[in-house]
C-alpha positions in Angstrom: 17.0 -16.6 -1.5 20.1 -15.4 -2.7 21.1 -11.9 -2.2 18.1 -12.0 0.2 15.1 -10.2 -1.3 16.6 -7.6 -3.2 14.7 -6.3 -6.4 17.1 -6.9 -9.7 16.0 -3.7 -11.3 16.7 -1.0 -8.5 18.3 -3.0 -5.7 16.0 -2.1 -3.0 16.2 -4.6 -0.3 12.8 -6.0 0.9 12.1 -8.0 4.0 10.5 -11.2 2.1 9.7 -12.6 -1.6 6.2 -11.1 -1.2 7.1 -7.6 -0.3 9.6 -7.9 -3.5 6.7 -8.8 -5.6 4.8 -6.0 -4.5 7.7 -3.6 -4.9 8.5 -4.8 -8.4 5.0 -4.5 -9.4 4.3 -0.8 -7.9 7.7 0.5 -8.4 8.6 -0.9 -12.3 5.1 -1.7 -13.6 4.1 -5.1 -15.1 6.7 -7.8 -14.4 6.6 -8.7 -18.0 7.8 -5.6 -19.2 10.9 -6.3 -17.8 11.3 -9.8 -18.4 13.0 -9.8 -21.6 15.5 -7.2 -20.1 16.1 -9.0 -16.9 16.5 -12.5 -18.8 19.3 -10.7 -21.0 21.3 -9.4 -17.8 20.8 -12.1 -15.5 20.6 -15.2 -17.4 22.0 -17.7 -15.1 20.0 -16.3 -12.2 16.8 -15.2 -13.5 14.8 -18.2 -12.5 15.2 -17.3 -8.9 13.6 -14.0 -9.3 10.3 -15.6 -10.9 10.2 -17.2 -7.4 9.2 -13.6 -5.8 5.7 -13.7 -7.6 4.6 -16.7 -5.5 2.8 -15.6 -2.4 3.5 -18.9 -0.7 6.6 -19.5 1.0 9.2 -20.9 -1.7 12.1 -23.5 -0.8 14.7 -20.7 -1.3 12.6 -18.5 1.2 12.5 -21.3 3.8 16.3 -21.6 3.9 16.7 -18.0 4.3 14.1 -17.9 7.1 15.5 -21.2 8.8 19.0 -19.7 8.7 17.9 -16.6 10.2 16.0 -18.4 13.0 18.3 -21.0 13.6 18.0 -22.5 17.2 14.7 -21.1 17.9 13.1 -23.9 20.2 9.2 -25.4 19.7 8.0 -23.2 22.2 8.0 -20.3 19.5 5.4 -22.6 17.4 2.1 -21.6 19.1 -0.7 -19.7 18.2 -0.6 -17.5 21.4 2.7 -16.3 20.2 1.6 -15.2 16.9 0.1 -11.7 17.8 1.8 -11.5 21.3 2.1 -7.8 22.1 5.9 -7.6 22.8 7.4 -10.1 20.4 5.1 -10.9 18.0 5.6 -13.9 15.1 3.3 -12.2 12.8 5.0 -10.0 10.0 2.0 -9.0 8.0 1.3 -5.3 8.6 -2.4 -5.7 7.7 -3.0 -7.6 10.5 -2.0 -4.8 12.8 -3.6 -2.1 10.5 -7.0 -4.4 11.1 -6.5 -4.0 14.8 -5.7 -0.4 14.5 -8.8 0.1 12.6 -10.8 -1.6 15.0 -9.4 0.5 18.0 -10.2 3.9 16.2 -13.8 2.7 15.0 -14.4 1.6 18.7 -13.4 5.0 20.2 -10.3 4.0 21.9 -9.3 7.3 23.4 -5.4 6.2 24.2 -5.0 5.4 20.5 -7.1 8.4 18.9 -4.9 10.8 21.2 -1.9 9.5 19.3 -3.7 11.2 16.1 -4.8 14.4 17.8 -2.0 16.7 15.7 -3.5 15.3 12.5 -7.2 14.2 13.2 -8.7 17.1 15.0 -12.5 16.5 14.6 -14.7 13.3 16.1 -14.3 10.4 13.9 -17.6 9.5 12.2 -16.8 6.4 10.0 -13.4 4.2 9.9 -12.9 2.2 6.7 -10.3 -0.8 6.4 -8.5 -1.0 3.0 -11.5 0.8 1.2 -11.2 0.7 -2.5 -12.8 3.8 -3.1 -11.5 4.3 -6.5 -12.8 1.0 -7.8 -15.9 1.0 -6.2 -16.9 4.8 -7.4 -15.8 3.5 -10.9 -18.2 0.5 -10.6 -20.9 2.6 -9.4 -20.7 5.1 -12.7 -18.0 3.8 -15.1 -18.4 6.7 -17.7 -18.9 9.4 -15.1 -15.9 8.2 -13.1 -13.8 8.2 -16.2 -14.4 11.8 -17.3 -14.0 13.2 -14.0 -10.7 11.2 -13.5 -9.6 12.3 -16.9 -10.8 16.0 -16.3 -8.8 15.8 -12.9 -5.7 14.7 -14.4 -5.7 17.4 -17.2 -6.4 20.2 -14.6 -3.6 18.9 -12.5 -1.2 18.6 -15.7 -0.8 15.1 -15.3 -1.8 14.5 -18.6 -2.1 16.9 -21.8 -5.9 16.5 -22.3 -9.1 15.2 -21.1 -10.6 13.4 -24.3 -12.5 10.3 -23.5 -12.2 8.7 -27.1 -8.2 9.6 -27.0 -7.6 7.6 -23.7 -10.6 5.5 -22.9 -11.4 4.6 -26.4 -15.1 4.0 -28.0 -16.4 2.4 -25.0 -16.4 4.9 -22.3 -17.3 2.4 -19.7 -13.5 0.8 -19.6 -11.6 0.0 -16.4 -8.7 2.6 -16.5 -6.3 -0.4 -16.5 -7.8 -1.3 -19.8 -8.3 2.2 -21.4 -7.0 2.4 -25.3 -4.0 4.7 -24.2 -2.2 3.7 -21.3 -2.4 6.4 -18.5 0.2 5.3 -15.7 -1.2 8.1 -13.2 -4.8 6.5 -13.8 -3.4 2.9 -13.2 -1.9 3.9 -10.0 -4.7 5.7 -8.6 -7.2 3.1 -9.6 -5.2 0.0 -7.9 -4.2 2.1 -4.8 -6.2 2.2 -1.5 -5.5 3.3 1.8 -4.8 0.8 4.7 -7.3 2.6 6.8 -9.6 5.9 6.2 -11.2 8.2 8.7 -13.9 10.2 8.0 -14.8 13.0 10.5 -18.4 14.7 11.3 -17.1 17.5 9.9 -16.7 15.6 6.5 -13.1 15.6 6.6 -11.0 12.2 4.9 -7.9 11.2 6.3 -6.0 8.5 5.1 -3.7 6.4 7.3 -0.7 4.4 5.5 0.7 1.6 7.7 3.9 0.2 7.9 5.6 -2.7 9.7 9.3 -4.1 8.5 8.5 -3.1 4.8 9.9 0.1 3.6 7.7 2.6 1.8 7.2 1.6 -2.1 7.0 3.7 -5.3 5.2 3.8 -8.5 6.0 5.0 -11.8 4.0 7.4 -13.8 3.9 9.5 -16.8 7.2 10.7 -17.9 9.0 7.6 -15.6 8.3 10.1 -12.8 8.6 8.1 -9.3 6.1 9.0 -6.6 5.8 7.0 -3.1 2.7 5.3 -1.7 2.1 8.4 0.3 2.1 10.7 -2.8 -0.3 8.4 -4.6 -2.5 8.7 -1.6 -2.7 12.3 -1.6 -3.4 12.3 -5.1 -6.6 10.0 -4.4 -7.6 12.5 -1.6 -7.2 15.3 -4.0 -9.7 13.8 -6.6 -11.9 12.4 -4.1 -12.3 16.0 -2.9 -13.5 16.8 -6.6 -15.8 13.8 -7.1 -17.3 13.7 -3.7 -17.2 17.5 -2.8 -15.6 16.7 0.6 -12.9 18.4 2.7 -9.6 16.4 2.6 -7.2 16.0 5.5 -4.0 14.3 5.7 -2.1 11.4 5.0 -0.9 9.9 8.2 2.2 7.6 8.1 1.9 5.0 10.9 4.5 2.5 12.1 3.9 -0.3 14.1 6.5 -1.3 16.8 7.5 -3.8 19.4 10.6 -5.4 21.1 11.9 -6.5 17.6 11.1 -3.7 15.6 11.8 0.3 16.6 10.3 3.3 15.0 12.2 4.6 11.8 12.2 7.9 10.0 9.1 6.7 7.9 6.6 7.2 11.1 4.4 10.4 12.1 2.7 8.0 14.5 3.9 5.5 16.5 1.8 2.5 17.4 3.0 0.0 19.7 1.4 -3.8 19.6 0.9 -3.7 23.2 -1.4 -0.8 22.4 -3.9 -2.7 20.1 -3.0 -6.5 20.4 -5.5 -8.0 22.9 -4.1 -9.2 26.1 -3.8 -12.6 27.1 
């Protein structure tokens, strides 16, 4: 892809077209809100940016990937190399987040010690990509919507918590489809932690995992930009009210190997060698 995977709206670089699509949807809202604007500003090159909404590898991506890896021999094309600990081929952070969640759930003390500054209590449960907000909504749509509106109003995120004003006549509506668009509600209902840890003292922590990709941003009311971490903190704060629990930290984890070193994002560094099964 020309210019790499760069956001046409804010010029943020992303590692590939899939990451670019995630960034645009998270930071700038529905792509179609911007389609006319980008068509006008980038008439001759608009079509190449539409490619980023295909999760599959495009022809443009193939050229970039092939150029970056020119000269690599067929010995790299093996399943054994896909998750090797020191120089993995896999670029998907969710794969490593799953392995990290497994290690925590299995009581791996070497891994747990890396979190001792943040998770001080014994771990009771570990959840991988838990959709707390969506599932609690599905369990009680009307009650959830009322609780979410009251929370957002109490926090000063929205001016009032009137159900008819925001949700409309059918109080069961999913937050993405409320009568009045509420960006805070949309961000919170759509976001989910990579890993959630619940302790025996009823403290809930979130773990945000990164590998190669930068931290994303979202747009809320008044066109304010918030980070993924800030969105997760907001969800934790709401769950405290909703579930009557104690909330802990949003812990930023970065996976590292010989080909990717720790950046300023990370609070906790997890080496692939610590979580990837050894052959």
